[in-house]
C-alpha positions in Angstrom: 17.1 -59.6 -3.3 16.8 -56.8 -0.7 14.1 -54.1 -0.8 10.6 -54.0 -2.1 7.7 -51.5 -2.7 6.0 -49.5 0.0 2.6 -48.2 -1.3 2.0 -44.8 0.4 -1.2 -42.8 0.6 0.4 -39.5 -0.1 -1.1 -36.5 1.7 -1.6 -33.1 0.2 1.3 -30.7 0.7 4.6 -32.4 0.3 6.2 -33.1 -3.1 6.6 -36.7 -4.3 10.3 -36.3 -3.8 9.9 -35.3 -0.2 7.7 -38.3 0.5 10.1 -40.7 -1.1 13.0 -39.2 0.8 11.1 -39.5 4.1 10.1 -43.1 3.4 13.7 -43.9 2.5 15.0 -42.6 5.8 12.2 -44.3 7.8 12.9 -47.6 6.1 16.6 -47.3 6.5 17.0 -47.8 2.7 20.1 -46.8 0.8 18.1 -45.7 -2.2 14.5 -45.1 -3.3 12.4 -43.9 -6.1 8.7 -43.8 -7.1 6.7 -45.0 -10.1 4.8 -41.8 -11.0 4.8 -38.3 -9.7 1.9 -36.7 -7.8 1.8 -32.9 -7.5 2.0 -31.4 -4.0 -1.8 -30.7 -4.0 -2.6 -34.3 -5.1 -3.1 -37.3 -2.7 -3.3 -41.0 -3.0 -1.3 -43.9 -4.3 2.5 -43.3 -4.5 4.5 -46.5 -4.9 7.9 -46.1 -3.4 10.6 -48.6 -4.5 13.3 -49.3 -1.9 16.9 -50.5 -2.4 17.2 -53.1 -5.1 13.5 -52.7 -6.0 14.4 -49.4 -7.8 15.3 -51.7 -10.7 11.5 -52.4 -11.0 10.7 -48.8 -11.8 11.1 -49.2 -15.6 8.2 -51.7 -15.6 6.0 -50.4 -12.8 5.9 -46.9 -14.4 4.3 -48.4 -17.5 1.1 -49.4 -15.6 -2.2 -47.5 -16.0 -3.3 -45.0 -13.3 -6.8 -44.3 -11.9 -7.9 -41.0 -10.3 -10.8 -39.2 -8.7 -10.6 -35.6 -10.1 -12.6 -32.5 -9.4 -12.7 -30.0 -12.2 -13.7 -26.4 -11.4 -15.4 -24.4 -14.3 -15.3 -20.7 -14.2 -11.5 -19.9 -14.1 -8.3 -21.2 -15.7 -4.9 -21.0 -14.2 -1.3 -20.9 -15.5 -0.6 -24.3 -13.9 -3.9 -25.8 -14.9 -4.6 -26.6 -11.2 -5.7 -24.9 -8.1 -2.2 -23.8 -7.1 -1.7 -21.6 -10.1 -2.5 -17.9 -10.9 -5.9 -17.2 -12.5 -5.3 -16.2 -16.1 -8.9 -16.4 -17.5 -12.5 -16.4 -16.1 -15.9 -17.2 -17.6 -19.5 -17.8 -16.7 -20.3 -21.5 -16.0 -24.0 -20.8 -15.5 -25.0 -22.4 -18.8 -23.3 -25.7 -18.0 -25.1 -28.8 -16.7 -24.3 -32.4 -16.2 -25.6 -33.5 -19.6 -23.4 -31.0 -21.4 -20.3 -32.1 -19.4 -21.1 -35.8 -20.0 -21.5 -35.2 -23.7 -18.1 -33.7 -24.0 -16.2 -36.6 -22.4 -16.0 -39.0 -25.3 -13.9 -36.6 -27.3 -11.3 -36.7 -24.5 -11.3 -40.5 -24.3 -9.1 -42.9 -26.2 -5.9 -41.9 -27.9 -5.6 -38.1 -27.7 -2.8 -35.5 -28.1 -1.8 -33.4 -25.1 0.6 -30.5 -24.9 2.6 -30.8 -21.7 1.9 -27.9 -19.4 4.6 -25.3 -18.8 4.6 -26.1 -15.1 5.9 -29.6 -15.5 9.1 -31.6 -15.3 9.3 -32.3 -19.0 12.6 -31.4 -20.5 12.8 -29.3 -23.7 16.2 -28.5 -25.0 17.8 -29.9 -21.8 15.8 -27.6 -19.5 12.8 -28.5 -17.4 9.7 -26.6 -18.4 8.8 -25.5 -14.9 12.2 -23.7 -14.7 11.4 -21.8 -17.8 7.9 -21.0 -16.6 9.2 -19.6 -13.3 11.5 -17.4 -15.4 8.6 -16.0 -17.3 9.6 -17.8 -20.5 7.2 -19.5 -23.0 8.6 -22.6 -24.6 7.2 -24.4 -27.6 6.0 -27.9 -26.6 5.2 -30.6 -29.2 2.0 -32.5 -28.4 2.3 -36.0 -27.1 0.0 -38.9 -27.8 -1.5 -40.4 -24.6 -4.4 -42.7 -23.9 -7.4 -42.2 -21.7 -9.1 -45.5 -21.1 -12.1 -44.2 -19.2 -13.5 -40.8 -18.3 -16.8 -40.8 -16.3 -18.9 -38.1 -14.7 -19.7 -39.1 -11.1 -21.1 -35.8 -9.8 -22.1 -32.3 -10.7 -22.5 -29.1 -8.7 -24.2 -26.3 -10.6 -22.6 -22.8 -10.6 -22.3 -21.1 -7.3 -20.2 -17.9 -6.7 -19.0 -18.2 -10.2 -17.7 -21.8 -10.0 -19.3 -25.1 -11.1 -17.7 -28.4 -10.3 -17.6 -31.8 -11.9 -16.4 -34.9 -10.2 -14.8 -37.4 -12.6 -13.2 -40.8 -12.5 -10.2 -41.1 -14.9 -8.3 -44.2 -15.9 -5.4 -43.4 -18.2 -2.0 -44.5 -19.4 1.5 -43.3 -18.8 2.2 -39.7 -19.5 -1.3 -38.4 -19.2 -1.7 -35.0 -17.4 -5.1 -35.0 -15.6 -4.9 -31.2 -15.1 -4.5 -30.8 -18.9 -7.6 -33.0 -19.3 -9.4 -30.6 -17.0 -8.3 -27.5 -19.0 -9.2 -29.3 -22.3 -12.7 -30.1 -21.0 -13.2 -26.5 -20.1 -12.0 -25.4 -23.6 -14.4 -28.0 -25.2 -17.3 -26.5 -23.3 -16.3 -22.9 -23.8 -15.7 -22.2 -20.1 -12.3 -21.8 -18.5 -11.5 -24.6 -16.1 -8.8 -26.0 -13.9 -8.2 -29.1 -11.8 -9.3 -28.3 -8.3 -8.5 -31.7 -6.5 -6.9 -35.0 -7.5 -6.7 -38.3 -5.7 -4.9 -41.3 -7.3 -6.8 -44.5 -6.5 -4.6 -47.0 -8.3 -1.2 -47.1 -10.0 -0.5 -50.4 -11.9 -1.1 -53.2 -9.4 -1.2 -50.9 -6.4 -4.5 -49.5 -5.0 -5.6 -47.3 -2.1 -6.7 -50.4 -0.2 -3.1 -51.5 0.2 -1.7 -48.0 0.7 -0.3 -46.8 4.1 -0.9 -43.2 5.1 2.4 -41.3 5.6 1.6 -40.8 9.4 1.2 -44.6 9.7 4.5 -45.2 7.9 6.1 -43.1 10.6 4.4 -45.0 13.4 5.2 -48.4 11.9 8.9 -47.4 11.6 9.0 -46.3 15.2 7.5 -49.7 16.2 10.0 -51.6 14.0 7.1 -53.0 12.0 7.4 -51.2 8.7 8.8 -54.3 6.8 5.4 -56.0 7.2 3.9 -53.5 4.8 6.6 -53.7 2.1 5.4 -55.6 -1.0 8.0 -58.2 -2.1 9.5 -57.6 -5.6 7.9 -60.7 -7.0 4.5 -59.6 -5.9 5.0 -56.1 -7.2 5.4 -57.6 -10.7 2.3 -59.8 -10.4 1.1 -58.8 -13.8 4.0 -60.7 -15.4 3.9 -64.4 -16.0 6.2 -66.4 -13.8 8.8 -69.2 -14.4 10.0 -71.3 -11.4 13.7 -72.1 -11.6 15.8 -75.0 -10.5 18.8 -74.1 -8.3 21.3 -74.5 -11.2 19.1 -72.2 -13.4 19.1 -69.6 -10.6 22.9 -69.6 -10.6 23.0 -69.3 -14.4 20.7 -66.2 -14.4 22.5 -64.6 -11.5 25.7 -64.8 -13.5 24.0 -63.3 -16.6 23.7 -66.6 -18.6 20.7 -67.8 -20.5 18.8 -71.0 -19.5 17.2 -73.6 -21.8 13.5 -72.6 -21.1 10.8 -71.2 -23.3 9.6 -67.8 -22.1 5.8 -67.7 -21.5 5.7 -64.1 -22.8 8.0 -61.2 -24.0 8.6 -60.4 -20.3 8.4 -62.8 -17.3 9.4 -63.1 -13.7 12.0 -65.7 -13.0 11.5 -67.0 -9.4 13.6 -69.3 -7.2 12.1 -72.3 -5.4 11.0 -70.0 -2.5 9.1 -67.6 -4.8 11.8 -64.8 -4.6 12.5 -62.7 -7.7 15.7 -63.6 -9.4 15.4 -61.8 -12.7 13.1 -60.3 -15.3 13.6 -62.3 -18.4 12.6 -62.5 -22.0 13.1 -65.0 -24.9 16.3 -65.1 -26.9 16.2 -64.8 -30.6 15.5 -68.5 -31.1 12.6 -68.5 -28.6 14.1 -71.6 -27.0 16.1 -69.9 -24.2 15.3 -67.6 -21.3 17.5 -64.5 -21.4 18.0 -62.2 -18.3 17.1 -58.6 -18.9 17.6 -57.4 -15.3 19.1 -59.6 -12.5 18.0 -58.9 -8.9 20.7 -61.0 -7.2 24.4 -60.9 -7.7 25.9 -59.3 -10.9 23.5 -57.4 -13.2 24.6 -57.2 -16.8 22.3 -54.2 -17.2 24.4 -52.1 -14.9 27.5 -52.8 -16.9 26.0 -51.2 -20.0 25.0 -48.1 -18.0 28.2 -47.6 -16.0 26.8 -49.0 -12.8 23.7 -46.7 -12.7 20.5 -48.6 -13.2 17.6 -46.9 -15.0 15.3 -44.8 -12.8 17.5 -45.1 -9.7 17.0 -41.5 -8.6 13.7 -39.8 -7.9 13.0 -36.6 -9.8 14.3 -33.3 -8.6 12.4 -31.6 -5.8 10.0 -28.9 -6.8 9.1 -30.4 -10.2 5.4 -29.9 -10.9 5.1 -33.1 -12.9 1.4 -34.0 -12.1 1.0 -36.6 -14.7 0.2 -40.3 -14.7 3.3 -42.2 -15.6 
């Protein structure tokens, strides 16, 4: 298998699409995608899948995300973050750390969120941010998401009409942290928005293993970028593994099942050198290992989708999809 995952520490400013495209060109990859969008203002972990590793996206996007978030109380914006237009103001002078901390449990666990208008969610075949820029309001059905942890780490009392809370957030796929910020303000009766956001982890990837974008460019110039690319087998470290004999490798590569019990509903099938051959699951009898995606040779999954694997292309540039995915 060619390719792998480069974990980038995204800077504030560029879109996730722009970072992915830059990394693709620096790495000399034919294709690339990421495992969860960060808005332009956000920084932190952006896992970029290169070449054949784009096939991993459907599993890597399912992982939990962790963030450091700053919520500003005193104003709300149309985008729910600091890049938007102020649409409401209020006095945060009555807030304190205890009141903020007491409001957090109601936003923890399984909750419902209405996707913000400035997001890449499609409604009726059209992205919400396109409708928002045209001045249109679109009905959005609430979505069920999970917030595993929401902790107050710091509090700055009101000054010049703005109070700030620093939060740690750990959440599941599809959670909008900026919507959490707006909901926290609503719960406390003071308009609020997300002032800053830094992603500290996405699935198995953390800031400790992330490469700043400037360093990615320096490594590419030095011909050393490959040393920082995570091999596909390691990128799926959360899945149990099965080591294959050579004849089993050949069977899976050609889309055939092998006589092995799967250790879980999803597992990594590795060759003798520890390289990823396929993601597999049990067949109906539970006695055979069935390939779901093959990462060497013919992939039956591509046949079913006309040769275009899931998640191959990164989202369109300009989408304000600042959610954890």
